[in-house]
LUMDRENMI-179416 format. One record per residue (C-alpha): residue in three letters; residue number from 1; x, y, z. Coordinates in steps of 0.2 Angstrom, whole numbers. Layout:
N
<miza><residu>ALA</residu><num>NUM</num><east>X</east><north>Y</north><up>Z</up></miza>
...
This chain:
180
<miza><residu>TYR</residu><num>1</num><east>0</east><north>0</north><up>0</up></miza>
<miza><residu>TYR</residu><num>2</num><east>13</east><north>13</north><up>5</up></miza>
<miza><residu>ALA</residu><num>3</num><east>23</east><north>10</north><up>-12</up></miza>
<miza><residu>LYS</residu><num>4</num><east>8</east><north>17</north><up>-21</up></miza>
<miza><residu>TRP</residu><num>5</num><east>9</east><north>33</north><up>-12</up></miza>
<miza><residu>SER</residu><num>6</num><east>28</east><north>35</north><up>-10</up></miza>
<miza><residu>LYS</residu><num>7</num><east>30</east><north>47</north><up>-24</up></miza>
<miza><residu>TYR</residu><num>8</num><east>17</east><north>59</north><up>-17</up></miza>
<miza><residu>ALA</residu><num>9</num><east>18</east><north>71</north><up>-2</up></miza>
<miza><residu>ALA</residu><num>10</num><east>0</east><north>74</north><up>0</up></miza>
<miza><residu>LYS</residu><num>11</num><east>-17</east><north>70</north><up>-6</up></miza>
<miza><residu>ILE</residu><num>12</num><east>-34</east><north>80</north><up>-7</up></miza>
<miza><residu>GLY</residu><num>13</num><east>-49</east><north>69</north><up>-11</up></miza>
<miza><residu>ASP</residu><num>14</num><east>-43</east><north>59</north><up>-26</up></miza>
<miza><residu>VAL</residu><num>15</num><east>-29</east><north>71</north><up>-32</up></miza>
<miza><residu>CYS</residu><num>16</num><east>-11</east><north>68</north><up>-27</up></miza>
<miza><residu>TYR</residu><num>17</num><east>2</east><north>81</north><up>-25</up></miza>
<miza><residu>THR</residu><num>18</num><east>21</east><north>78</north><up>-26</up></miza>
<miza><residu>THR</residu><num>19</num><east>24</east><north>93</north><up>-13</up></miza>
<miza><residu>LEU</residu><num>20</num><east>15</east><north>99</north><up>2</up></miza>
<miza><residu>GLN</residu><num>21</num><east>16</east><north>117</north><up>-5</up></miza>
<miza><residu>GLU</residu><num>22</num><east>7</east><north>111</north><up>-21</up></miza>
<miza><residu>ALA</residu><num>23</num><east>-7</east><north>103</north><up>-10</up></miza>
<miza><residu>VAL</residu><num>24</num><east>-9</east><north>119</north><up>1</up></miza>
<miza><residu>SER</residu><num>25</num><east>-9</east><north>130</north><up>-14</up></miza>
<miza><residu>ASN</residu><num>26</num><east>-23</east><north>120</north><up>-22</up></miza>
<miza><residu>ALA</residu><num>27</num><east>-34</east><north>117</north><up>-6</up></miza>
<miza><residu>VAL</residu><num>28</num><east>-51</east><north>125</north><up>-5</up></miza>
<miza><residu>GLU</residu><num>29</num><east>-63</east><north>128</north><up>9</up></miza>
<miza><residu>ASN</residu><num>30</num><east>-67</east><north>112</north><up>19</up></miza>
<miza><residu>ASP</residu><num>31</num><east>-53</east><north>102</north><up>12</up></miza>
<miza><residu>THR</residu><num>32</num><east>-42</east><north>89</north><up>21</up></miza>
<miza><residu>ILE</residu><num>33</num><east>-24</east><north>87</north><up>15</up></miza>
<miza><residu>TYR</residu><num>34</num><east>-18</east><north>69</north><up>20</up></miza>
<miza><residu>LEU</residu><num>35</num><east>1</east><north>68</north><up>21</up></miza>
<miza><residu>PHE</residu><num>36</num><east>12</east><north>54</north><up>16</up></miza>
<miza><residu>GLY</residu><num>37</num><east>30</east><north>49</north><up>21</up></miza>
<miza><residu>THR</residu><num>38</num><east>44</east><north>62</north><up>25</up></miza>
<miza><residu>ILE</residu><num>39</num><east>41</east><north>79</north><up>18</up></miza>
<miza><residu>ASN</residu><num>40</num><east>57</east><north>90</north><up>17</up></miza>
<miza><residu>GLU</residu><num>41</num><east>53</east><north>107</north><up>8</up></miza>
<miza><residu>GLY</residu><num>42</num><east>63</east><north>120</north><up>17</up></miza>
<miza><residu>ALA</residu><num>43</num><east>49</east><north>133</north><up>17</up></miza>
<miza><residu>ILE</residu><num>44</num><east>31</east><north>132</north><up>14</up></miza>
<miza><residu>LYS</residu><num>45</num><east>20</east><north>147</north><up>12</up></miza>
<miza><residu>LEU</residu><num>46</num><east>1</east><north>146</north><up>17</up></miza>
<miza><residu>PRO</residu><num>47</num><east>-12</east><north>155</north><up>7</up></miza>
<miza><residu>ALA</residu><num>48</num><east>-17</east><north>172</north><up>13</up></miza>
<miza><residu>THR</residu><num>49</num><east>-35</east><north>166</north><up>15</up></miza>
<miza><residu>ILE</residu><num>50</num><east>-39</east><north>149</north><up>23</up></miza>
<miza><residu>ARG</residu><num>51</num><east>-56</east><north>143</north><up>27</up></miza>
<miza><residu>ASN</residu><num>52</num><east>-59</east><north>126</north><up>37</up></miza>
<miza><residu>LEU</residu><num>53</num><east>-43</east><north>117</north><up>31</up></miza>
<miza><residu>THR</residu><num>54</num><east>-36</east><north>102</north><up>39</up></miza>
<miza><residu>ILE</residu><num>55</num><east>-19</east><north>95</north><up>37</up></miza>
<miza><residu>ASP</residu><num>56</num><east>-18</east><north>77</north><up>43</up></miza>
<miza><residu>GLY</residu><num>57</num><east>-2</east><north>67</north><up>44</up></miza>
<miza><residu>GLN</residu><num>58</num><east>-11</east><north>51</north><up>48</up></miza>
<miza><residu>GLU</residu><num>59</num><east>0</east><north>47</north><up>63</up></miza>
<miza><residu>SER</residu><num>60</num><east>14</east><north>42</north><up>51</up></miza>
<miza><residu>ALA</residu><num>61</num><east>20</east><north>57</north><up>40</up></miza>
<miza><residu>VAL</residu><num>62</num><east>35</east><north>68</north><up>45</up></miza>
<miza><residu>VAL</residu><num>63</num><east>38</east><north>86</north><up>40</up></miza>
<miza><residu>LYS</residu><num>64</num><east>57</east><north>88</north><up>41</up></miza>
<miza><residu>ASP</residu><num>65</num><east>68</east><north>103</north><up>41</up></miza>
<miza><residu>THR</residu><num>66</num><east>54</east><north>114</north><up>35</up></miza>
<miza><residu>THR</residu><num>67</num><east>46</east><north>130</north><up>41</up></miza>
<miza><residu>ILE</residu><num>68</num><east>28</east><north>133</north><up>37</up></miza>
<miza><residu>ASN</residu><num>69</num><east>26</east><north>152</north><up>36</up></miza>
<miza><residu>ALA</residu><num>70</num><east>11</east><north>164</north><up>34</up></miza>
<miza><residu>ALA</residu><num>71</num><east>7</east><north>171</north><up>17</up></miza>
<miza><residu>ASP</residu><num>72</num><east>17</east><north>186</north><up>10</up></miza>
<miza><residu>GLY</residu><num>73</num><east>7</east><north>202</north><up>6</up></miza>
<miza><residu>ASN</residu><num>74</num><east>-3</east><north>214</north><up>16</up></miza>
<miza><residu>TYR</residu><num>75</num><east>-15</east><north>203</north><up>25</up></miza>
<miza><residu>VAL</residu><num>76</num><east>-19</east><north>186</north><up>32</up></miza>
<miza><residu>ASP</residu><num>77</num><east>-36</east><north>179</north><up>35</up></miza>
<miza><residu>VAL</residu><num>78</num><east>-35</east><north>161</north><up>42</up></miza>
<miza><residu>GLN</residu><num>79</num><east>-51</east><north>155</north><up>49</up></miza>
<miza><residu>GLY</residu><num>80</num><east>-52</east><north>136</north><up>54</up></miza>
<miza><residu>LEU</residu><num>81</num><east>-35</east><north>128</north><up>52</up></miza>
<miza><residu>THR</residu><num>82</num><east>-32</east><north>111</north><up>60</up></miza>
<miza><residu>ILE</residu><num>83</num><east>-15</east><north>103</north><up>60</up></miza>
<miza><residu>LYS</residu><num>84</num><east>-16</east><north>85</north><up>67</up></miza>
<miza><residu>ASN</residu><num>85</num><east>-7</east><north>68</north><up>68</up></miza>
<miza><residu>THR</residu><num>86</num><east>10</east><north>74</north><up>61</up></miza>
<miza><residu>THR</residu><num>87</num><east>28</east><north>74</north><up>67</up></miza>
<miza><residu>PHE</residu><num>88</num><east>37</east><north>90</north><up>64</up></miza>
<miza><residu>ASP</residu><num>89</num><east>56</east><north>86</north><up>65</up></miza>
<miza><residu>ASN</residu><num>90</num><east>66</east><north>102</north><up>65</up></miza>
<miza><residu>SER</residu><num>91</num><east>51</east><north>110</north><up>58</up></miza>
<miza><residu>ARG</residu><num>92</num><east>40</east><north>124</north><up>65</up></miza>
<miza><residu>PHE</residu><num>93</num><east>25</east><north>136</north><up>61</up></miza>
<miza><residu>VAL</residu><num>94</num><east>29</east><north>154</north><up>60</up></miza>
<miza><residu>LEU</residu><num>95</num><east>13</east><north>163</north><up>58</up></miza>
<miza><residu>GLY</residu><num>96</num><east>16</east><north>182</north><up>60</up></miza>
<miza><residu>GLY</residu><num>97</num><east>9</east><north>199</north><up>57</up></miza>
<miza><residu>GLN</residu><num>98</num><east>15</east><north>216</north><up>55</up></miza>
<miza><residu>ARG</residu><num>99</num><east>6</east><north>219</north><up>39</up></miza>
<miza><residu>ALA</residu><num>100</num><east>-3</east><north>234</north><up>31</up></miza>
<miza><residu>ASN</residu><num>101</num><east>-20</east><north>227</north><up>33</up></miza>
<miza><residu>ASN</residu><num>102</num><east>-29</east><north>214</north><up>44</up></miza>
<miza><residu>VAL</residu><num>103</num><east>-20</east><north>199</north><up>51</up></miza>
<miza><residu>ILE</residu><num>104</num><east>-32</east><north>187</north><up>58</up></miza>
<miza><residu>TYR</residu><num>105</num><east>-30</east><north>169</north><up>64</up></miza>
<miza><residu>LYS</residu><num>106</num><east>-46</east><north>162</north><up>70</up></miza>
<miza><residu>ASP</residu><num>107</num><east>-50</east><north>144</north><up>76</up></miza>
<miza><residu>LEU</residu><num>108</num><east>-33</east><north>136</north><up>75</up></miza>
<miza><residu>VAL</residu><num>109</num><east>-31</east><north>118</north><up>81</up></miza>
<miza><residu>PHE</residu><num>110</num><east>-15</east><north>108</north><up>84</up></miza>
<miza><residu>ASP</residu><num>111</num><east>-20</east><north>91</north><up>90</up></miza>
<miza><residu>ASN</residu><num>112</num><east>-9</east><north>75</north><up>92</up></miza>
<miza><residu>ASN</residu><num>113</num><east>7</east><north>82</north><up>84</up></miza>
<miza><residu>LYS</residu><num>114</num><east>25</east><north>80</north><up>89</up></miza>
<miza><residu>PHE</residu><num>115</num><east>38</east><north>94</north><up>87</up></miza>
<miza><residu>VAL</residu><num>116</num><east>55</east><north>86</north><up>90</up></miza>
<miza><residu>ASN</residu><num>117</num><east>73</east><north>91</north><up>87</up></miza>
<miza><residu>ILE</residu><num>118</num><east>71</east><north>109</north><up>83</up></miza>
<miza><residu>VAL</residu><num>119</num><east>88</east><north>117</north><up>81</up></miza>
<miza><residu>ASN</residu><num>120</num><east>82</east><north>135</north><up>86</up></miza>
<miza><residu>THR</residu><num>121</num><east>94</east><north>147</north><up>78</up></miza>
<miza><residu>ALA</residu><num>122</num><east>82</east><north>160</north><up>74</up></miza>
<miza><residu>SER</residu><num>123</num><east>73</east><north>162</north><up>91</up></miza>
<miza><residu>MET</residu><num>124</num><east>57</east><north>154</north><up>85</up></miza>
<miza><residu>ALA</residu><num>125</num><east>46</east><north>143</north><up>95</up></miza>
<miza><residu>ALA</residu><num>126</num><east>38</east><north>127</north><up>88</up></miza>
<miza><residu>VAL</residu><num>127</num><east>22</east><north>137</north><up>85</up></miza>
<miza><residu>HIS</residu><num>128</num><east>27</east><north>155</north><up>84</up></miza>
<miza><residu>MET</residu><num>129</num><east>14</east><north>168</north><up>82</up></miza>
<miza><residu>ASN</residu><num>130</num><east>20</east><north>185</north><up>86</up></miza>
<miza><residu>LEU</residu><num>131</num><east>7</east><north>198</north><up>81</up></miza>
<miza><residu>ALA</residu><num>132</num><east>6</east><north>216</north><up>85</up></miza>
<miza><residu>SER</residu><num>133</num><east>-6</east><north>222</north><up>98</up></miza>
<miza><residu>GLU</residu><num>134</num><east>-18</east><north>231</north><up>87</up></miza>
<miza><residu>ASP</residu><num>135</num><east>-36</east><north>229</north><up>84</up></miza>
<miza><residu>ASN</residu><num>136</num><east>-33</east><north>222</north><up>66</up></miza>
<miza><residu>GLU</residu><num>137</num><east>-20</east><north>209</north><up>71</up></miza>
<miza><residu>TYR</residu><num>138</num><east>-25</east><north>195</north><up>82</up></miza>
<miza><residu>ILE</residu><num>139</num><east>-27</east><north>177</north><up>86</up></miza>
<miza><residu>GLU</residu><num>140</num><east>-44</east><north>171</north><up>91</up></miza>
<miza><residu>ASN</residu><num>141</num><east>-48</east><north>154</north><up>98</up></miza>
<miza><residu>PHE</residu><num>142</num><east>-33</east><north>143</north><up>99</up></miza>
<miza><residu>THR</residu><num>143</num><east>-32</east><north>125</north><up>104</up></miza>
<miza><residu>PHE</residu><num>144</num><east>-16</east><north>115</north><up>107</up></miza>
<miza><residu>THR</residu><num>145</num><east>-21</east><north>97</north><up>113</up></miza>
<miza><residu>ASN</residu><num>146</num><east>-12</east><north>81</north><up>115</up></miza>
<miza><residu>ASN</residu><num>147</num><east>4</east><north>87</north><up>107</up></miza>
<miza><residu>VAL</residu><num>148</num><east>23</east><north>83</north><up>111</up></miza>
<miza><residu>ILE</residu><num>149</num><east>36</east><north>96</north><up>111</up></miza>
<miza><residu>ASN</residu><num>150</num><east>53</east><north>88</north><up>114</up></miza>
<miza><residu>GLY</residu><num>151</num><east>71</east><north>94</north><up>110</up></miza>
<miza><residu>VAL</residu><num>152</num><east>70</east><north>113</north><up>106</up></miza>
<miza><residu>THR</residu><num>153</num><east>87</east><north>122</north><up>108</up></miza>
<miza><residu>GLY</residu><num>154</num><east>94</east><north>139</north><up>107</up></miza>
<miza><residu>SER</residu><num>155</num><east>80</east><north>151</north><up>113</up></miza>
<miza><residu>ASN</residu><num>156</num><east>68</east><north>154</north><up>127</up></miza>
<miza><residu>ASN</residu><num>157</num><east>55</east><north>154</north><up>113</up></miza>
<miza><residu>SER</residu><num>158</num><east>54</east><north>135</north><up>112</up></miza>
<miza><residu>GLY</residu><num>159</num><east>36</east><north>129</north><up>114</up></miza>
<miza><residu>VAL</residu><num>160</num><east>21</east><north>139</north><up>109</up></miza>
<miza><residu>LEU</residu><num>161</num><east>23</east><north>158</north><up>108</up></miza>
<miza><residu>LEU</residu><num>162</num><east>6</east><north>168</north><up>106</up></miza>
<miza><residu>LYS</residu><num>163</num><east>6</east><north>187</north><up>106</up></miza>
<miza><residu>ASN</residu><num>164</num><east>-11</east><north>196</north><up>105</up></miza>
<miza><residu>ILE</residu><num>165</num><east>-23</east><north>182</north><up>108</up></miza>
<miza><residu>LYS</residu><num>166</num><east>-41</east><north>182</north><up>113</up></miza>
<miza><residu>GLY</residu><num>167</num><east>-56</east><north>171</north><up>114</up></miza>
<miza><residu>ASP</residu><num>168</num><east>-55</east><north>153</north><up>120</up></miza>
<miza><residu>ILE</residu><num>169</num><east>-37</east><north>147</north><up>123</up></miza>
<miza><residu>VAL</residu><num>170</num><east>-36</east><north>128</north><up>126</up></miza>
<miza><residu>PHE</residu><num>171</num><east>-20</east><north>119</north><up>131</up></miza>
<miza><residu>GLU</residu><num>172</num><east>-23</east><north>101</north><up>137</up></miza>
<miza><residu>GLY</residu><num>173</num><east>-14</east><north>84</north><up>137</up></miza>
<miza><residu>ASN</residu><num>174</num><east>2</east><north>91</north><up>130</up></miza>
<miza><residu>THR</residu><num>175</num><east>20</east><north>85</north><up>135</up></miza>
<miza><residu>VAL</residu><num>176</num><east>34</east><north>97</north><up>134</up></miza>
<miza><residu>SER</residu><num>177</num><east>52</east><north>92</north><up>138</up></miza>
<miza><residu>ASN</residu><num>178</num><east>70</east><north>95</north><up>134</up></miza>
<miza><residu>VAL</residu><num>179</num><east>67</east><north>113</north><up>129</up></miza>
<miza><residu>ALA</residu><num>180</num><east>77</east><north>129</north><up>131</up></miza>
C-alpha cells in the first residue's frame, strides 16, 4: 500500500500532489490534506486566505527541516485551520503579522502532533505567532491538545509563543520536555 503513495507528499480527495506546498496552494474551503512519508521542503507558504482546512499526517507522516510560514502580502485571514497527527522534525510554524491590513488567525487547532529536534537558531518557537497588539492583528480561539514538544534548543521561545490572543485558549494533554 505505501509504495503506491511513496512518490506523493499529499493528497486531497482523489488528487495527489508531489509537494505539500502544491497541495496547500490548491486546497479550497473544507478540504483535508492527507500527508504521506517524509516531507522536506525547506519553506512552505500558506495562502493568505484559509477557510476550514485540515492537514492530517495520519500518525505516520513527518515534516522535516521545514518552516511553514504565513502568506506574503498585506493581509492574512486564516479561519479554521487544523493541524493533526503529524511529526514535525526540526520544523515549525511561523505565523506572524506586522502587515498593512488585517492579520487574523481564528479557530486554530493543533492536535496530536509531535515537534521534535528543533535546532532553534532564529529564536522561533515550535508554533510561533508574534502579532502586533492592534485591533486588526490578532489570534482568536486557539487549541493545542495532546501534542509533544521535545528537544528545542537555542532560545527561550521554544514551545508555543502567542502574542495578541483572545477568545478561547485551550492547552490540554500536552507533553513538553528538553526545551530551552
